[in-house]
N, C-alpha and C positions, 0 to 999 in steps of 0.2 A: 304469809312471808313476803318480805320485800323483793323488789328486782334484784338487789344486789345478793340477798340469800339464795334466791332461786339460781342466780348465775352461778354460785358456788357449785352447783351440781354438774355444770358443764353448760357450754354455749348453746343457744336455742337451735333446733334441728334446721332451721332455714340456712345456718351457716354450713353444715354438713353439705347440704345440695349445692351451696354457693362454692364451697371448696372444691367439690368434684367438676363443676362446670367451668371454673375460671381457667385452669390450664389450657382447656380446649378453646375457650373464648379468646385467651391471649395469644394462642398459635394461629387462630383464623384472622384475628385482627392484624397481627404483626406490629400491629400498632406499637465506787464510793459516792455518796449523794451530792449533787452539785448544789448550789446556793439556789434559794428559791427565784431570784431574780435572773437566773440563766448563766451559763459559764461564758468564759471568753476564750478565744482561741490564742495560739502562740503570739500573735501580733497584737493581743489586747483588745481585739474586737468581739462583740457579743453577737455569735452567728444566729441567735434567736431573735434579735431585736430589729435587724435591718429590714426594712420594707422593699429594698432593692437597690441595686447600685446606684449611687448618685440621686436617688429619687427622694422627694419630700416625704415626710410621714402623711398618711392618708387623712382626710378631714373626718373625724368621728362622726360628723352630722351627716355625711353622705353615705354611711353604710347602711345596708338593707336590714330593716327590722320588720319581719313578718308579723301580722297581728293574728289572734286566735281565729279560728275558723277558715283560714286561707286553704283552699284545696291544692292537692299536690299530686304528683306522680312518683312513685319509686321504682326505679328498675336498675339493677345491677348486672344482669345477664341477658344474653340473647342480642339480637339486632336492636338498636334502638328504634323504638317508634315514637316518632315526633307528634303524632296526631291527636294525642289525649288532650282534650280542651281544658287545661288547668294553668294556672299562673305560674306554678313551681314545679320543677323536675330536680329529683335527687338521682345521680348518677355516678359511676365509677371514676375514680379520678386517672387511672392509668388507661383504661380501654375507651374512654371517651376523648375525642379529638377536640382541638381547639375549633375546628370547622363546625362540628356538632353543637358546641356550646353557642358560637355565633349564630348559627341557624336557629337555635332556640330563641336566643335573644331577639333576633329579627321578628320572631313570632310573639313577642311580648313576654316571654317567661323569664323568670330568675331562675338560676342553676346552682344547685349544691353539689359539692366535691365529696363523694365518699372517701374516706381514709380509714385505715386501720393504724392507730397511734399507741395501743397498748399491747398488741401482739405482732409477732414476726411471721409472715408468711413466705414460704419458699418459692412461690410461683411470682413473686414480684420482680421488677427488673433490677431493683436496688438490694436485693435481699443479701448479696455477698458483702455489703458496705456494713452490715450489723456484726461486731464481733462476738464471738462466742460467748464471752463473758456476761453479755447481758441477755443471752437467750436462756429462758426457764424451763418449766416443764411444758408439756404439751397441754394445750387448751382442749384437748378432746378430739381434734381433727388432724389427720396425718399432714405433716409439714407445716404445722402452725404451732408456735411456741410463746408463752407469755414473756414479755419484756420486764427487765428490772428498771422500773419507772423511777427508782432512786437515783440511777445514774444519768442525771440530766447533761453532764459534761459530754456524754457519749451520744445521748438520744437527741438533744435539742438541734444539734447542727443537722442530723439526719432528718428530722421532722420539718426543719425549716427548709430543707430542699424540697420536700414533698409539698409543703404549703407553698413554695415559690411556684412549683408546677400547677397547683391550682389557679394561682394568680395569673400566671403567665398564659393558661389557657382560657382566661377569662371568666372564671367561675365567680360567683356572687358571695358564695357561703362555703363552708365546709362542715362535714358530719365526720368528727372523729370517734372511731368506734373502738370498742374494748377498753373503756374508761372506768371500769370497776374491779381491776385486777386485784385489788387488797381484799375482796371478797371471795377470791378463788384460791385454789391450791396451786400457785405459780412457781413454787420452788425457792421464793424469797420471803423474807419476814416483812412484807408490806404492812404498812399501817393506814388507817384513815387519813392521818395527817400527811403521808407520803402520796396518797391519791388526790388529795386537795391540792396539794403544791404543784403536782404534775398536770391536773387538769386546768389549773389556773394558768400553768405555763402555756399549755398549747392554746388556750383561749386567748392569751395575750399575744402570742405569735401570730395566730390567725387575724386578730384585729389590727395589728400592726401593719398587716399587708392589705388592709382595706377589706378583708372578708368578714362576714357575719359568721357565727360559729354556734353550733348547736349541742347541747349536752345529750349524749346517748345513754338512755337508761340511768344507771347510778341513782336510783330514786332515793335512797337513803341520805344522800348529800346535797339533794337539791335546795333545802334551805340556806346551806352555806354557798351554794354555787350560783344560784338564780341571778344575782347581779353580774356574775362573770361571763353569762351566756345570752346570746340573743334569742334563742329559741331552744326547744327540746324536741328529741325524737325518741319515741317510745315503740315498744314491741310487747303486745299482749297484756296490757294493763286491765283490760277488761276481762280476759280469762282469768286472771289471778287476782283479781279485785283489788287493784293499786291504782286505779285512775285518780282517786282523791289525792294521792301524793304528788300529783302533777298541778295541782292548784296554785303554788306560788308563781308558776310561770304565766298562767292564766290570768291571775289576779294582777300581775305585773304588765298585762297587755302583750305578752309574748306568746307565739303560736306553739302548739305541741302538736307536732306530725306523728300521728299514731297509726299503727298497723296491727291487725289481728290476721292469725293464719288458720285458726281451727274454729272459731265462732262464727256462725252465720250472722250477716249484717243484721238481721232481725234481734240479735241478741246483744248488740252493743250500741246500735246508731242512736237511740233515744238518749242513752246516757250521754253519748258523745255530743249530741245537739245541746243537750242541758248545760254541759260543761264547756262547751266551745271547742272541742278536740276537732283536729283536722285528721279525720279517721278514713281508713281504707281496709279492705279485706284483701290480702294478697296470698299467693302461694309461696311455699317454702323457698322455691328457687330465685324469687324475686326477679322474675321475668316481667313482660308488658302486662299480663293480666292483671286485672283489678276489678273490684266492686266497691262502690261508694255508698254512703248514706243517703 
């Protein structure tokens, strides 16, 4: 079964742990379908297209493009541990400060901005900005609901603000999550074409802001989307026998940042090395703990 089909049974258990931990973390840190090219606001501007007020479009040649095998750290909960000796960190958009991003940069790291772009989370500071009409069924966790990704005239401005946050904090890239709603029971009649259109919209919006962008899971659509994304992020492809589906990214010279939660490293590292995956063993809460190949 592909990653998309597996997701139809509900999100991975790490998201349950993350959902339970994030409200506490936030408290502690205090810190109808639109056109494929994006909607316009009442003034005729496209809110998804502007890289910033008055600023020129970023130079595509300057965008970060990680290569296969690039080591990484993925930490979405707990106090950020900047001591892991790797060139890439993937951290939460809202709970990571601009100062923390800058500190990672001073240590020579690239920093990826984690966002949920396909599901609504009631613990995010912008949760009230999402109209009820775009909120679908629960994705399996309390306080989280799928989004109607056909409604780009509503979602594009909201996602533009989130991507602006990533850019303003100094991130190099974005990891948009929940990008395979069409394979789930969302409450909306989403199609594969809807998902492709939305995923490409998110990718374009990120790139227009000078951010690299990764495709999260959505294995079935990799052949259609590999050219639109700069890298991939995958969970548990070894456990479910799916790692071969990521080959289009690797053959294109693009990194695949990969995590397993249940398999010991001895069960997947040989394959990871053969394919060129950037593989980690993580715990479901996605804290600082990690094991590598």
